[in-house]
N, C-alpha and C positions, 0 to 999 in steps of 0.2 A: 263767150261758146260758155267757158265756165265756169261758176260761182261757187266757193268752199267756206263757208265760216266754219271759228271754232269747232274743229275736229281732232277728235279725243279715242288713242283709242289705246286697249293695255292688257297685254297678257296676263292672267294674274299677275302679283303686284310691281308688274316691270311695266310702266307710262311711256309704252311707243310713241306716240304723238299727241300734245302737250298745248293744247287751242292751236292748230294752225290752220292761218286762214294762205287763201289762191283761187287764184285769176288767173283765168286764159281767153285774147283776143280769137276769130274770126283767125283762120289763118298764120294762128301766129306758132312758131317756134320757141319754144320755152323746154331749158333742160333743169336739172336737179341732180346735182350733188353733193358729196359729204361723204367720211369717214361708210365704212362696214356698221351696220349696228347702228344708222343716225335716224334710219326710219322711213327711209327716199320709199323703197318696192314697200311698206305697210302701206302709204302714201297714194302710190302711184293703183295696187290693186283697190285703195278707198273710190278714188275719185274714178278708176275701173269700174266699180261696184261688183267687182269678187270681193269684195269685204265690204261689211258695217261696221262703222266706224261706235262709238260709243257713247259719243255724244257729236253734232255739227250739224248742218244742212249740206245739203251736194246739190247745184240746177247745174244740168249743161243742155245745152239749147233750147231752155227756157221752158224746161219740163223738173220738176220733182222729184232728181234719179230715187230716194230713200224711201218714198212713200208706195213704190213699185215694188210689186207683189210675185213669186212664183213666175205663172206665163208672163204676167206684162213684163217685172223683170227680161225674162230671155227676151224678148222678141224687143226691146231697145236697147239689151246690148249685140243682138245681132246687126241691130237697123243701123245703129249709131254707134258704136264704138269698135274699133281693130286692138288688136291687141299683136305686137313682136315682141319674141321676148330673146334670153342671149343662145338660150337651146329652142332650135325653134318648134321641136315637137311636130316634123312630120309624121303624117302615118305609110311608114316604111312599104305597105301592101301595093298603095296606088300611087299613078304618077305623078307630073309636078301637075298634069290641067287636073289631074282628080278631084288632088289637093286642095287646089286652088277655090273648087269648083265647092265646094263639100259645106263653105256656109251660105250659100246663094241655094245650093238645097231648103237648106235648114231654113232657107226663109220665104220656098215654096216662091224661086224661079221661075222658070220653063226650061228643061234642059236645053234647049237648044241658048233659049239670051242667055244662064248660064257659061255655059262653053263659049259662046264667041264672045263675052265680054272676056274673059281665066285665057282665051286667047290674046288678050288684045290689052292686055296688063302684063301677061308672061313677057311678047314681044315688043313694050317699054321698057319689062328690066332687062333687056340684051338677052331675053330667054325661049326666043321663039322656031330655036334648034332641039329643044329639051322639052315641050309637052310629052314626049312618050316614056320617059325616062322616069325612073323613080329613086326616089333618094340619097341608095345606097350608092347610084349612079351618077352622080351633080357632086361639085365639087363645095367644101362649105360658104362659102363666099353665094354659090347656084340656090344652095341649102336654100338659104337666110333671103336671099332674093323672094324666092318659090314664096315662101312666111310671107314677104309684106306681101304677097301678090295676093295672096288669101284673104290676111287684114285688110286687105283696101277693096274684093269684090264686090262688094253691098255700098262701097260707097260710103264709108261713116264719116258724121263731122267733124272723130275724133281718131287720131292713133296715139297709139301706148305704147312707149318702146320699153323691155328693163332689158339698160345694157345691152344693146344688141346687136353691137361690136367686139363682144367681149372677148370669143371664141375663134377670130380674123388675125391672119398675118395684114403688118402697117401698110401692104398695097388694098389691099381689099376694101381692110378699117374704110382706110381714105375714101375709095369707090363708094362703099356701102353712106359714107359722111355727107358726101356730096350729092345722092340717090335720093334721100330725104330730104330736101331742098328745092330737087328737083321734081321730086310729087306732089309737095306740096303750090309752089310757083303754077303746075300744074292740075292740080284735083281738089288746091283748098282746102282743106284737110287742115286741122287744126295740129301739132303733134307735142307729145311731153317724153320726155328723153328722158330716162332714169340713167347717168354715165359716172364712171369715175375719169373718163377721156377729157384731158381737155382739153385738144382740139377742136370735138365734136361739141361741146362746150363754148368756146370761141365762136363759134360758127355759125348760133342759133341768136335768135332777136334778143331772149334775156336768158340772162343763168343763174340761178337761187339754188341755196348754198343747205345745208343742215347741220346740225348740231343737236344732240342730243334728241331729237322730236322735237326741233323747232327752225323756221328759216331764220340766222344769219345777218346774211347779206344780199347781196343781189350785184 
């Protein structure tokens, strides 16, 4: 599903990624751990096509992602990739249902189809009674589940999550961790998770560890 080779990235004189090789199979859940500043989030942004490497190659679901530009890249990202961040980035003026539907509208899906898919996802995630609630009316865990539904609305091939449970209490965190694996089992996504949480890493199919822009152990 993902094949990255020789990924390098520098910011000025600081070399953040030093020739990273990374691969993930379809429906595999992989965690990436490491101290702050190791390069985890930079790698995740490159794998997710939000940032361009200085060197290397990236193939996602058989497509050479680094050759895509402009509209082609935006369409690829919208169809193939979902993102979940530590801070959920929900739009405060929209309801949970409307937030989830936005990527479907960007993809050009009809309103009735987008709404049905969003309702089904939110219901799956235990938010069937929260369609009309705005983010300020939801708990932190509920907001993160809305963000996950939004990431899944276009049935992407890969879901990238950057510290998805970093802002949650221990009980909500545990529920969210289990949720990722039930989603994988139901929808078949490949899931790549950057985390500092060893409990989440242990649950994954594989866990990689980064130090100074390189993987050091698995």
